[in-house]
C-alpha positions in Angstrom: -3.3 69.9 33.2 -2.5 66.4 34.5 -0.8 65.8 37.8 1.5 63.0 39.1 0.9 61.8 42.6 3.3 59.5 44.4 1.7 57.3 47.1 4.7 56.0 49.0 4.0 52.9 51.1 6.4 53.7 53.9 7.5 50.1 54.3 10.6 48.2 53.0 8.4 45.7 51.2 6.2 45.4 48.1 3.5 43.6 50.2 1.0 46.5 50.2 1.5 48.1 46.8 -1.0 46.0 44.9 -3.8 46.5 47.5 -3.3 50.2 47.6 -3.2 50.5 43.8 -6.4 48.4 43.4 -8.4 50.3 45.9 -7.2 53.8 45.3 -6.5 54.3 41.6 -10.3 54.0 40.7 -11.0 57.2 42.7 -8.3 59.3 41.2 -9.3 62.2 38.9 -9.2 61.2 35.2 -6.2 63.3 34.5 -4.3 62.1 37.6 -1.4 59.7 37.3 -1.2 57.8 40.5 2.0 55.8 41.2 2.2 53.6 44.2 5.7 52.8 45.4 7.5 51.5 48.5 10.8 52.1 50.3 14.1 50.2 50.1 16.8 49.8 52.6 14.5 50.0 55.7 12.3 47.8 57.9 9.2 46.2 56.4 7.2 47.0 59.5 6.9 50.0 61.9 4.2 49.0 64.3 6.9 49.5 66.9 8.6 52.9 67.1 12.3 52.0 67.0 12.3 50.8 63.3 9.9 53.7 62.4 12.9 56.1 62.6 14.8 54.3 59.9 11.7 54.1 57.8 11.3 57.9 58.1 15.0 58.4 57.1 14.4 56.3 54.0 11.2 58.2 53.3 12.9 61.6 53.3 15.1 60.4 50.5 12.1 59.0 48.6 10.3 62.3 48.9 13.3 64.3 47.7 13.6 62.0 44.7 9.9 62.2 44.0 10.2 66.0 43.6 13.3 65.6 41.5 11.5 63.1 39.3 8.7 65.5 38.6 5.9 64.4 40.9 3.4 67.1 41.8 2.5 65.8 45.3 3.6 63.0 47.6 1.5 60.9 50.1 3.2 59.3 53.0 1.0 56.3 53.1 0.5 55.4 56.7 -1.7 57.0 59.3 1.2 57.6 61.6 1.8 60.3 59.0 5.5 59.3 59.1 8.0 61.9 58.1 5.4 64.4 56.8 6.5 67.4 58.9 10.2 67.0 58.1 9.5 66.3 54.4 7.7 69.7 54.1 11.0 71.3 55.1 12.8 69.4 52.3 10.6 69.9 49.3 8.2 72.5 47.8 5.6 70.1 46.4 2.7 69.2 48.8 3.4 66.3 51.2 0.3 64.7 52.6 -0.3 62.6 55.7 -3.5 60.5 55.5 -4.5 61.1 59.1 -4.0 64.9 58.9 -6.0 64.9 55.7 -8.8 62.9 57.3 -9.1 65.3 60.2 -9.1 68.3 57.8 -11.8 66.7 55.7 -13.9 65.6 58.6 -16.2 68.6 58.8 -17.5 67.9 55.3 -18.8 64.5 56.6 -19.8 65.2 60.2 -19.0 67.4 63.1 -17.4 64.7 65.3 -15.8 61.3 64.7 -14.5 58.2 66.5 -11.2 56.7 65.4 -10.9 53.0 64.7 -7.2 52.0 64.6 -5.3 48.7 64.2 -4.0 48.0 67.7 -3.4 49.6 71.1 0.1 50.8 70.5 -0.9 52.5 67.3 -4.0 54.0 69.0 -1.8 55.6 71.7 0.2 57.4 68.9 -3.0 58.5 67.2 -4.2 60.1 70.4 -1.0 62.2 70.5 -1.5 63.1 66.8 -5.1 64.2 67.5 -3.7 66.8 70.0 -0.9 67.8 67.6 -3.4 68.5 64.9 -5.7 70.4 67.2 -8.7 68.1 66.8 -9.3 67.0 70.4 -12.7 68.6 70.5 -14.0 66.7 67.5 -12.7 63.2 68.2 -14.9 61.5 70.8 -13.1 58.2 71.2 -10.8 55.6 69.8 -11.2 51.8 69.4 -9.0 49.1 67.9 -9.6 45.9 65.9 -6.4 44.2 67.0 -4.7 43.5 63.7 -1.2 44.2 62.4 -0.7 45.2 58.8 1.5 42.2 58.0 -1.5 40.0 58.7 -4.2 42.3 57.2 -2.9 42.0 53.7 -3.3 38.2 53.9 -7.0 38.3 54.8 -8.6 41.6 53.8 -12.1 40.1 54.0 -11.8 39.3 57.7 -10.4 42.8 58.4 -13.4 44.3 56.6 -15.8 42.2 58.7 -14.1 43.5 61.9 -14.4 47.0 60.6 -18.1 46.6 60.0 -18.6 45.2 63.5 -16.4 47.6 65.4 -17.4 50.8 63.6 -21.1 50.2 64.5 -20.1 49.6 68.1 -17.9 52.7 68.2 -20.7 54.9 66.8 -23.1 53.5 69.4 -20.6 53.9 72.3 -19.5 57.5 71.6 -22.4 59.1 69.7 -20.0 60.3 67.0 -21.3 61.3 63.6 -18.6 59.6 61.6 -15.7 57.1 61.8 -12.1 57.7 60.7 -10.3 54.5 59.8 -6.9 55.1 61.2 -4.8 52.7 59.2 -4.2 52.8 55.5 -4.3 49.0 55.2 -7.5 48.8 57.3 -9.0 51.4 55.0 -7.9 49.5 51.8 -9.3 46.3 53.1 -12.7 48.0 53.8 -12.6 49.7 50.4 -12.0 46.4 48.7 -15.0 45.0 50.6 -17.1 47.9 49.3 -15.8 47.5 45.7 -16.7 43.8 45.8 -20.3 44.6 46.6 -20.3 44.9 50.4 -23.0 47.0 52.0 -21.9 50.5 53.1 -22.4 51.6 56.7 -25.3 53.8 57.5 -22.9 56.5 58.7 -19.8 58.1 57.1 -16.6 56.1 57.3 -13.6 58.2 56.2 -11.0 56.3 54.2 -7.7 58.1 54.9 -6.3 56.9 51.6 -9.1 58.6 49.7 -8.8 61.7 51.9 -5.1 61.9 51.2 -5.5 61.4 47.5 -8.1 64.1 47.3 -6.0 66.5 49.3 -2.9 65.7 47.2 -4.8 66.3 43.9 -6.2 69.6 45.1 -2.9 71.0 46.4 -1.0 69.7 43.4 -3.4 71.6 41.1 -2.9 74.7 43.2 0.8 74.3 43.2 0.9 73.9 39.4 -1.0 77.2 39.1 1.0 79.2 41.7 -1.7 79.0 44.4 0.2 76.8 46.9 3.4 77.6 48.8 5.0 76.2 51.9 5.8 78.9 54.4 9.5 79.1 55.2 9.1 81.6 58.0 9.0 79.1 60.9 8.3 75.4 61.4 9.1 74.5 57.7 12.0 76.9 57.4 15.0 75.8 55.3 18.7 76.5 55.9 19.6 80.0 55.0 23.4 80.1 55.5 26.3 78.1 54.2 26.9 76.1 57.4 23.4 74.6 57.6 23.1 74.1 53.9 26.3 72.1 54.1 25.0 70.0 57.0 21.8 69.3 55.0 23.8 68.2 51.9 26.1 66.1 54.1 23.1 64.4 55.7 21.7 63.4 52.4 25.0 62.1 51.0 25.5 60.1 54.2 22.1 58.4 53.8 22.8 57.7 50.1 26.2 56.2 50.9 24.7 53.9 53.6 21.8 52.7 51.4 23.7 49.7 50.0 24.5 48.4 53.5 20.9 49.0 54.6 19.5 47.1 51.6 21.7 44.1 52.6 20.3 44.3 56.2 16.7 44.6 55.2 
């Protein structure tokens, strides 16, 4: 049975779609249909946290629509894992965050890892996420390469060179067994370098895009066969009475009504 996976670039721009498609589609299972999309009516950048909240609101609508359009799983394509927890409240299909997927897959590559992120502010958020995901004992450090995604996409080769240099330093500094690239565009830039014939590192470097895709394919397959179900008993619980159901419907209608004005603004 085939499966449809929606990799949503959570940015209000097309700038990253081609790079993700180029570096990710090759690794999809033969019967997986991978569709890379982006958001509309929201900021093109969320390196700073204020615009990130509007991005997440746009993402919730995109995730709902993905399920309605028949996708079997959704990837929120940024290592902030934006909107992932809330989206699991909204839909029954698997919703995957690349960073969470990488941490869950880490033990198959090595016992410990060091994170290499894009810049200091992002790194601070990732430290919080490591604690949230209960992985503090396996992450031995975090370093950055001082790039922003808007610039990475214009010079992926230079990003990859910095990845090669920094990951070697990070492994030497921390004694970790593996590296997690903690940005989807860093990871895509490095993957492009490898696909173009670049020499792989002598240690595992986890690409969060590949980890997310593999997780999405696996859970989509389980969901199709009745082996995956989101618990509604606690954190991902859904409204159970008329009042809260109405509030949820009103929230979605309000967002849909505002979309035209937001598209004009962004």
